[in-house]
C-alpha positions as a Markdown table, in Angstrom:
| # | Residue | x | y | z |
|---|---|---|---|---|
| 1 | Met | 0.9 | -28.5 | -9.7 |
| 2 | Asp | 0.9 | -25.5 | -12.4 |
| 3 | Leu | -2.2 | -24.1 | -13.8 |
| 4 | Pro | -3.1 | -24.4 | -17.7 |
| 5 | Glu | -2.2 | -21.8 | -19.7 |
| 6 | Gln | -6.5 | -21.8 | -20.2 |
| 7 | Glu | -7.0 | -20.9 | -16.8 |
| 8 | Ile | -4.7 | -17.9 | -16.3 |
| 9 | Pro | -6.7 | -14.8 | -17.2 |
| 10 | Glu | -4.8 | -13.1 | -20.2 |
| 11 | Leu | -3.5 | -10.1 | -18.4 |
| 12 | Leu | -1.7 | -11.9 | -16.4 |
| 13 | Arg | -0.1 | -14.7 | -19.0 |
| 14 | His | 2.8 | -12.9 | -20.0 |
| 15 | Ser | 4.1 | -12.8 | -16.8 |
| 16 | Thr | 5.9 | -15.1 | -14.4 |
| 17 | Phe | 5.0 | -13.3 | -11.0 |
| 18 | Leu | 2.1 | -11.5 | -9.3 |
| 19 | Ser | 2.7 | -8.1 | -8.8 |
| 20 | Ala | 3.4 | -7.2 | -5.2 |
| 21 | Lys | 2.4 | -3.7 | -5.3 |
| 22 | Glu | -1.0 | -4.9 | -6.4 |
| 23 | Asn | -3.0 | -5.1 | -3.2 |
| 24 | Thr | -4.4 | -9.5 | -3.7 |
| 25 | Ala | -0.5 | -10.6 | -4.1 |
| 26 | Phe | 0.4 | -8.5 | -1.3 |
| 27 | Ile | -2.1 | -9.5 | 1.2 |
| 28 | Arg | -1.6 | -12.8 | 0.0 |
| 29 | Leu | 2.3 | -13.1 | 0.3 |
| 30 | Phe | 2.2 | -12.5 | 4.1 |
| 31 | Glu | -0.2 | -14.7 | 4.9 |
| 32 | Asp | 2.6 | -17.3 | 5.3 |
| 33 | Lys | 4.0 | -16.5 | 8.7 |
| 34 | Glu | 7.5 | -17.4 | 8.2 |
| 35 | Ile | 7.3 | -15.2 | 5.3 |
| 36 | Leu | 5.6 | -12.1 | 7.1 |
| 37 | Ile | 8.2 | -13.0 | 10.3 |
| 38 | Asp | 11.9 | -12.1 | 7.8 |
| 39 | Phe | 10.1 | -9.1 | 6.5 |
| 40 | Leu | 9.4 | -7.1 | 9.8 |
| 41 | Asn | 12.5 | -8.7 | 11.5 |
| 42 | Ala | 14.0 | -6.7 | 8.6 |
| 43 | Val | 11.8 | -3.5 | 8.0 |
| 44 | Leu | 11.8 | -2.8 | 12.0 |
| 45 | Arg | 16.0 | -3.5 | 11.9 |
| 46 | Arg | 15.5 | -6.2 | 15.0 |
| 47 | Ser | 18.7 | -7.1 | 16.4 |
| 48 | Asp | 19.6 | -10.7 | 17.6 |
| 49 | Glu | 18.1 | -10.5 | 20.8 |
| 50 | Asp | 15.1 | -8.3 | 19.7 |
| 51 | Val | 14.0 | -10.5 | 16.9 |
| 52 | Ile | 10.3 | -11.8 | 16.3 |
| 53 | Thr | 10.0 | -15.4 | 16.4 |
| 54 | Glu | 6.1 | -15.8 | 16.0 |
| 55 | Val | 3.2 | -13.7 | 14.8 |
| 56 | Glu | -0.7 | -14.1 | 15.1 |
| 57 | His | -2.6 | -12.9 | 12.1 |
| 58 | Met | -5.6 | -10.5 | 13.8 |
| 59 | Asn | -8.6 | -9.2 | 12.0 |
| 60 | Arg | -7.8 | -7.2 | 9.2 |
| 61 | Asp | -11.4 | -4.6 | 9.4 |
| 62 | Leu | -10.9 | -1.4 | 11.1 |
| 63 | Ala | -13.5 | -0.2 | 13.3 |
| 64 | Val | -13.7 | 2.8 | 11.0 |
| 65 | Ile | -17.4 | 3.9 | 10.2 |
| 66 | Tyr | -17.6 | 5.6 | 6.6 |
| 67 | Pro | -20.6 | 7.4 | 5.0 |
| 68 | Ser | -20.9 | 5.2 | 2.4 |
| 69 | Asp | -20.6 | 1.9 | 5.2 |
| 70 | Asp | -17.7 | 0.6 | 3.6 |
| 71 | Ile | -15.4 | -1.9 | 5.7 |
| 72 | Val | -12.2 | -0.2 | 5.9 |
| 73 | Gly | -9.3 | -2.8 | 6.3 |
| 74 | Val | -5.5 | -3.1 | 6.3 |
| 75 | Asp | -3.2 | -4.9 | 4.3 |
| 76 | Val | -1.9 | -6.8 | 6.9 |
| 77 | His | -2.4 | -7.0 | 10.5 |
| 78 | Ala | -0.2 | -9.1 | 12.7 |
| 79 | Lys | 0.9 | -9.2 | 16.3 |
| 80 | Thr | 4.2 | -10.7 | 17.8 |
| 81 | Lys | 5.0 | -12.7 | 20.3 |
| 82 | Lys | 6.0 | -9.8 | 22.5 |
| 83 | Gly | 2.4 | -8.2 | 22.3 |
| 84 | Glu | 3.6 | -6.0 | 19.5 |
| 85 | Tyr | 0.9 | -5.0 | 17.1 |
| 86 | Ile | 1.8 | -4.4 | 13.7 |
| 87 | Asp | -0.4 | -2.7 | 10.1 |
| 88 | Val | 2.1 | -3.1 | 7.2 |
| 89 | Glu | 0.5 | -0.9 | 4.3 |
| 90 | Met | 1.4 | -1.4 | 0.4 |
| 91 | Gln | 0.6 | 2.3 | -0.7 |
| 92 | Arg | 1.3 | 3.0 | -4.6 |
| 93 | Tyr | -1.1 | 6.6 | -5.4 |
| 94 | Gly | -0.9 | 9.7 | -3.4 |
| 95 | His | -4.1 | 11.2 | -3.0 |
| 96 | Thr | -5.9 | 14.0 | -0.7 |
| 97 | His | -5.4 | 14.0 | 3.3 |
| 98 | Phe | -3.1 | 10.8 | 3.5 |
| 99 | Lys | -1.3 | 11.9 | 6.6 |
| 100 | Asp | -4.7 | 12.7 | 7.9 |
| 101 | Arg | -5.4 | 8.5 | 6.5 |
| 102 | Val | -2.1 | 7.5 | 8.0 |
| 103 | Val | -2.7 | 8.9 | 11.6 |
| 104 | Leu | -6.6 | 7.8 | 11.5 |
| 105 | Tyr | -5.1 | 4.3 | 10.6 |
| 106 | Gly | -2.5 | 4.7 | 13.4 |
| 107 | Ala | -4.8 | 5.8 | 16.4 |
| 108 | Val | -7.9 | 3.1 | 15.9 |
| 109 | Met | -4.8 | 0.2 | 15.7 |
| 110 | Ala | -3.9 | 1.9 | 19.1 |
| 111 | Ala | -7.8 | 1.8 | 20.6 |
| 112 | Glu | -8.6 | -2.2 | 19.1 |
| 113 | Ala | -4.7 | -3.1 | 20.5 |
| 114 | His | -5.5 | -2.0 | 24.0 |
| 115 | Arg | -8.9 | -3.5 | 23.8 |
| 116 | Glu | -7.6 | -6.8 | 22.2 |
| 117 | Glu | -4.8 | -6.5 | 25.4 |
| 118 | Leu | -8.0 | -5.5 | 28.4 |
| 119 | Leu | -9.9 | -8.5 | 26.8 |
| 120 | Ser | -7.5 | -11.0 | 27.3 |
| 121 | Leu | -7.0 | -9.9 | 30.6 |
| 122 | Gln | -10.4 | -10.5 | 31.9 |
| 123 | Lys | -9.2 | -13.7 | 33.9 |
| 124 | Arg | -7.6 | -11.6 | 36.2 |
| 125 | Arg | -9.5 | -8.6 | 36.3 |
| 126 | Arg | -9.6 | -8.6 | 40.5 |
| 127 | Glu | -5.7 | -8.4 | 39.9 |
| 128 | Leu | -5.6 | -5.2 | 37.5 |
| 129 | Ser | -3.7 | -2.5 | 39.2 |
| 130 | Leu | -4.9 | 1.1 | 37.4 |
| 131 | Ala | -1.6 | 1.6 | 35.8 |
| 132 | Glu | -2.4 | -1.6 | 33.9 |
| 133 | Arg | -5.3 | -1.2 | 32.3 |
| 134 | Tyr | -4.1 | 2.0 | 30.5 |
| 135 | Arg | -1.0 | 0.3 | 29.4 |
| 136 | Met | -0.8 | 0.7 | 26.2 |
| 137 | Pro | 0.7 | -2.1 | 23.6 |
| 138 | Lys | 3.4 | -1.3 | 21.4 |
| 139 | Ile | 2.2 | -0.2 | 17.2 |
| 140 | Tyr | 4.0 | -0.2 | 14.1 |
| 141 | Ser | 2.0 | 1.2 | 11.5 |
| 142 | Ile | 4.3 | 0.5 | 8.2 |
| 143 | Trp | 3.9 | 2.2 | 4.4 |
| 144 | Ile | 5.4 | 1.0 | 2.0 |
| 145 | Cys | 5.1 | 3.9 | -0.8 |
| 146 | Glu | 5.1 | 4.3 | -4.7 |
| 147 | Asn | 4.0 | 7.2 | -5.9 |
| 148 | Ala | 2.9 | 8.7 | -2.5 |
| 149 | Thr | 4.8 | 12.0 | -1.0 |
| 150 | Asp | 3.3 | 13.0 | 2.3 |
| 151 | Gly | 5.2 | 10.7 | 4.6 |
| 152 | Asn | 8.6 | 11.1 | 3.3 |
| 153 | Lys | 11.4 | 13.2 | 1.2 |
| 154 | Asp | 14.0 | 10.2 | 1.6 |
| 155 | Tyr | 13.9 | 6.9 | 1.5 |
| 156 | Arg | 12.3 | 6.0 | 4.8 |
| 157 | Asp | 11.4 | 8.3 | 7.7 |
| 158 | Thr | 10.0 | 7.7 | 10.5 |
| 159 | Trp | 6.6 | 9.7 | 12.7 |
| 160 | Ala | 6.8 | 9.6 | 16.3 |
| 161 | Ile | 5.3 | 12.0 | 18.9 |
| 162 | Tyr | 7.9 | 14.6 | 20.6 |
| 163 | Arg | 8.0 | 17.8 | 22.7 |
| 164 | Lys | 8.0 | 21.2 | 21.4 |
| 165 | Ser | 10.5 | 22.1 | 23.7 |
| 166 | Asp | 12.5 | 19.3 | 22.3 |
| 167 | Leu | 12.3 | 20.9 | 18.5 |
| 168 | Gly | 15.9 | 21.2 | 17.7 |
| 169 | Asn | 17.4 | 19.1 | 19.7 |
| 170 | Lys | 18.9 | 16.1 | 17.9 |
| 171 | Asp | 19.4 | 13.3 | 20.9 |
| 172 | Ala | 15.0 | 14.8 | 21.5 |
| 173 | Leu | 13.7 | 11.5 | 22.2 |
| 174 | Pro | 9.8 | 10.4 | 21.3 |
| 175 | Val | 7.8 | 11.3 | 25.0 |
| 176 | Ser | 6.1 | 7.6 | 23.5 |
| 177 | Asp | 7.2 | 4.4 | 21.9 |
| 178 | Val | 4.0 | 3.4 | 22.1 |
| 179 | Leu | 2.9 | 4.6 | 18.3 |
| 180 | Asn | 5.4 | 4.2 | 16.1 |
| 181 | Tyr | 5.3 | 4.8 | 11.6 |
| 182 | Ile | 7.9 | 4.3 | 9.7 |
| 183 | Phe | 7.5 | 4.9 | 5.6 |
| 184 | Ile | 9.3 | 3.6 | 2.9 |
| 185 | Lys | 9.3 | 5.4 | -0.4 |
| 186 | Leu | 10.3 | 2.3 | -2.9 |
| 187 | Pro | 11.4 | 4.9 | -6.2 |
| 188 | Lys | 14.5 | 6.0 | -3.8 |
| 189 | Leu | 15.6 | 2.6 | -2.6 |
| 190 | Glu | 18.3 | 2.7 | -5.2 |
| 191 | Gly | 20.5 | 5.8 | -3.8 |
| 192 | Ala | 19.3 | 5.0 | -0.7 |
| 193 | Lys | 21.9 | 5.0 | 1.8 |
| 194 | Asp | 23.1 | 2.9 | 5.0 |
| 195 | Val | 19.6 | 0.7 | 4.4 |
| 196 | Pro | 20.7 | -2.9 | 5.8 |
| 197 | Glu | 20.9 | -5.5 | 3.5 |
| 198 | Arg | 18.0 | -7.8 | 3.9 |
| 199 | Glu | 15.8 | -4.5 | 3.9 |
| 200 | Arg | 17.1 | -3.7 | 0.5 |
| 201 | Glu | 16.8 | -6.8 | -1.1 |
| 202 | Trp | 12.9 | -7.2 | 0.9 |
| 203 | Met | 12.0 | -3.8 | -0.9 |
| 204 | Asp | 13.5 | -5.1 | -4.1 |
| 205 | Phe | 11.6 | -8.1 | -4.2 |
| 206 | Ile | 8.6 | -6.0 | -3.9 |
| 207 | Asn | 9.7 | -3.4 | -6.4 |
| 208 | Asn | 10.6 | -5.6 | -9.0 |
| 209 | Cys | 9.1 | -9.2 | -8.9 |
| 210 | Gly | 6.0 | -8.5 | -11.2 |
| 211 | Ser | 8.5 | -8.0 | -13.6 |
| 212 | Arg | 10.9 | -10.6 | -13.8 |
| 213 | Asp | 10.8 | -13.9 | -15.2 |
| 214 | Glu | 13.2 | -15.4 | -13.2 |
| 215 | Ile | 14.0 | -15.7 | -9.4 |
| 216 | Pro | 17.6 | -13.8 | -8.9 |
| 217 | Ser | 20.4 | -16.0 | -8.4 |
| 218 | Thr | 20.9 | -13.9 | -5.0 |
| 219 | Ala | 17.4 | -14.1 | -3.6 |
| 220 | Thr | 17.6 | -16.7 | -0.3 |
| 221 | Gly | 15.5 | -18.4 | 2.4 |
| 222 | Ala | 12.2 | -16.6 | 2.8 |
| 223 | Ile | 12.8 | -14.0 | -0.2 |
| 224 | Arg | 12.8 | -17.0 | -2.7 |
| 225 | Asp | 10.3 | -18.3 | -0.9 |
| 226 | Ala | 8.1 | -14.5 | -1.6 |
| 227 | Tyr | 8.7 | -15.4 | -5.2 |
| 228 | Glu | 7.8 | -19.0 | -5.3 |
| 229 | Arg | 4.3 | -18.0 | -3.5 |
| 230 | Leu | 3.4 | -15.5 | -6.1 |
| 231 | Arg | 4.6 | -17.5 | -9.0 |
| 232 | Ile | 1.1 | -17.0 | -11.6 |
| 233 | Arg | 1.0 | -20.5 | -12.6 |
| 234 | Arg | 0.6 | -22.1 | -9.1 |
| 235 | Thr | -1.7 | -19.7 | -7.7 |
| 236 | Pro | -5.3 | -20.3 | -7.3 |
| 237 | Lys | -7.6 | -19.5 | -10.2 |
| 238 | Glu | -9.9 | -17.5 | -7.6 |
| 239 | Ile | -6.6 | -15.4 | -6.3 |
| 240 | Leu | -5.8 | -14.5 | -10.3 |
| 241 | Glu | -9.2 | -13.8 | -10.8 |
| 242 | Arg | -8.8 | -11.1 | -7.7 |
| 243 | Gln | -5.9 | -9.9 | -8.7 |
| 244 | Thr | -7.1 | -8.6 | -12.6 |
| 245 | Leu | -10.1 | -7.6 | -11.3 |
| 246 | Ser | -8.4 | -5.6 | -8.3 |
| 247 | Met | -5.9 | -3.8 | -10.3 |
| 248 | Thr | -7.5 | -1.1 | -11.0 |
| 249 | Thr | -10.4 | -0.4 | -8.7 |
| 250 | Gln | -12.8 | 2.8 | -7.8 |
| 251 | Tyr | -10.0 | 4.0 | -5.1 |
| 252 | Asp | -7.2 | 3.7 | -7.5 |
| 253 | Ile | -9.2 | 5.8 | -9.8 |
| 254 | Asp | -10.2 | 8.2 | -6.9 |
| 255 | Cys | -6.2 | 8.6 | -6.5 |
| 256 | Tyr | -5.5 | 9.6 | -10.3 |
| 257 | Ile | -7.6 | 12.3 | -10.3 |
| 258 | Asp | -6.4 | 13.4 | -6.7 |
| 259 | Asp | -2.9 | 13.2 | -7.8 |
| 260 | Ala | -4.1 | 15.4 | -11.1 |
| 261 | Val | -5.9 | 18.0 | -9.3 |
| 262 | Asn | -2.6 | 18.4 | -6.8 |
| 263 | Glu | -0.4 | 18.1 | -10.1 |
| 264 | Gly | -2.9 | 20.7 | -11.7 |
| 265 | Phe | -2.6 | 23.0 | -8.6 |
| 266 | Glu | 0.7 | 23.1 | -8.3 |
| 267 | Lys | 1.1 | 24.3 | -11.8 |
| 268 | Gly | -1.3 | 26.8 | -11.2 |
| 269 | Leu | 0.2 | 28.1 | -8.4 |
| 270 | Lys | 3.4 | 29.1 | -10.3 |
| 271 | Lys | 1.6 | 30.2 | -13.2 |
| 272 | Gly | -0.9 | 32.2 | -10.9 |
| 273 | Leu | 2.3 | 34.2 | -9.5 |
| 274 | Glu | 3.2 | 35.0 | -12.6 |
| 275 | Lys | 0.3 | 36.3 | -14.6 |
| 276 | Gly | -2.6 | 36.6 | -11.8 |
| 277 | Leu | -3.0 | 34.2 | -8.6 |
| 278 | Glu | -6.6 | 33.8 | -9.6 |
| 279 | Lys | -6.7 | 33.2 | -13.2 |
| 280 | Gly | -3.6 | 30.9 | -12.8 |
| 281 | Leu | -5.1 | 28.4 | -9.5 |
| 282 | Glu | -7.9 | 28.0 | -11.7 |
| 283 | Lys | -6.9 | 27.1 | -14.8 |
| 284 | Gly | -4.2 | 24.8 | -13.1 |
| 285 | Leu | -7.0 | 22.9 | -11.4 |
| 286 | Glu | -8.9 | 22.8 | -14.5 |
| 287 | Gln | -6.2 | 21.0 | -16.4 |
| 288 | Gly | -5.6 | 18.9 | -13.6 |
| 289 | Ile | -9.2 | 17.5 | -12.9 |
| 290 | Glu | -9.2 | 16.8 | -16.9 |
| 291 | Lys | -6.0 | 15.4 | -17.0 |
| 292 | Gly | -7.1 | 12.9 | -14.1 |
| 293 | Lys | -10.3 | 12.2 | -15.5 |
| 294 | Asp | -9.0 | 11.4 | -18.5 |
| 295 | Glu | -6.3 | 8.5 | -17.9 |
| 296 | Ala | -8.9 | 7.2 | -15.1 |
| 297 | Arg | -11.3 | 6.4 | -18.3 |
| 298 | Thr | -8.3 | 5.4 | -20.6 |
| 299 | Glu | -6.7 | 2.6 | -17.9 |
| 300 | Ala | -10.1 | 1.6 | -17.7 |
| 301 | Ile | -11.7 | 1.3 | -21.4 |
| 302 | Val | -7.8 | -1.0 | -21.6 |
| 303 | Lys | -8.6 | -3.2 | -18.9 |
| 304 | Ala | -12.4 | -3.6 | -20.0 |
| 305 | Leu | -11.0 | -4.4 | -23.2 |
| 306 | Arg | -8.6 | -6.6 | -21.9 |
| 307 | Arg | -10.7 | -9.1 | -20.2 |
| 308 | Gly | -13.5 | -8.8 | -23.4 |
| 309 | Lys | -16.7 | -9.5 | -21.3 |
| 310 | Leu | -18.3 | -6.4 | -22.8 |
| 311 | Thr | -18.9 | -5.0 | -26.2 |
| 312 | Leu | -17.4 | -1.8 | -27.5 |
| 313 | Asp | -20.9 | 0.5 | -27.0 |
| 314 | Glu | -20.8 | -0.9 | -23.8 |
| 315 | Ile | -16.9 | -0.1 | -22.8 |
| 316 | Ala | -18.6 | 3.4 | -24.3 |
| 317 | Glu | -21.7 | 3.5 | -22.3 |
| 318 | Asp | -20.0 | 2.3 | -19.2 |
| 319 | Asn | -17.3 | 5.2 | -19.2 |
| 320 | Asp | -19.3 | 7.8 | -20.7 |
| 321 | Val | -16.8 | 8.3 | -24.0 |
| 322 | Thr | -17.6 | 7.9 | -27.7 |
| 323 | Ile | -17.4 | 4.9 | -29.3 |
| 324 | Asp | -14.5 | 6.0 | -31.5 |
| 325 | Arg | -12.9 | 6.6 | -28.7 |
| 326 | Val | -12.9 | 2.9 | -27.6 |
| 327 | Arg | -11.9 | 2.1 | -31.0 |
| 328 | Glu | -8.9 | 4.1 | -30.8 |
| 329 | Ile | -7.5 | 2.3 | -27.3 |
| 330 | Gln | -8.8 | -0.8 | -28.9 |
| 331 | Lys | -6.3 | -0.2 | -32.0 |
| 332 | Asn | -3.8 | 1.1 | -29.7 |
| 333 | Leu | -3.9 | -2.1 | -28.0 |
| 334 | Gln | -3.6 | -4.1 | -31.1 |
| 335 | Gly | -0.7 | -2.4 | -32.5 |
| 336 | Lys | 1.4 | -3.5 | -29.1 |
């Protein structure tokens, strides 16, 4: 049954489908096991004899301790019938130490998967050999990136563990196939070659479903089901509210700032080489930081105005700007 118009948040009333690139919708999408299975078979490029037929959803919280005591949660955490553990992340923004975060998630996933396997074998502990105790299940860490750039230069790339002595050998194989990282860069999809058709269809869905008014005639099977699962009028009200609240989080704001700082650093470095390294770096960093902060504030003000729960004075105070700045942004919104 469709939701009444008045129960749909204002921010979503002019769209037909939720954007799969937003965290809440991405998680909701893959809570459906049949959709997840079809997606994983496409992205992992499984052949008929190695196809995934069954998955189990695992705990999404990782045992990572931050000084802030925040719980670190992955977007999708699943285990296949063959005992493979898979993490799927939707990464919209780049940020400092992105590669470190990727490695950390993979390492923690591997440790938790190993622990899970040992716990499942406790009933026959006496039969375990020393070799079995250290056997690791396969881990796949899949990162679908929109603006994050550290993982790969082209549409798709993989990370694995290789020997240094094998560098330069095009036929080199990983030392271990336990931990596998796959990076997919959405903006590079259109010009990419040799992408299997089903994988291309899935990435097109994730990249564009939020801006479409209807299901493409070419969408079949699980992808057609995916559109229906993210159809706004058939999504529970609490999910829609969570989506609107998560569309700009503090984490996103931090990523905006990181992007701007990195951009400013690069511009500053180039200028520094031309007119003095120290002065150029300093100016580039300052401009990058200010640009990031201004963009983050503007985005937060826009969201607050659209929600309509705060007065203009309260929005100005919360975002450390003048009331005139809030009125200016409000005027621009009304003019659209």
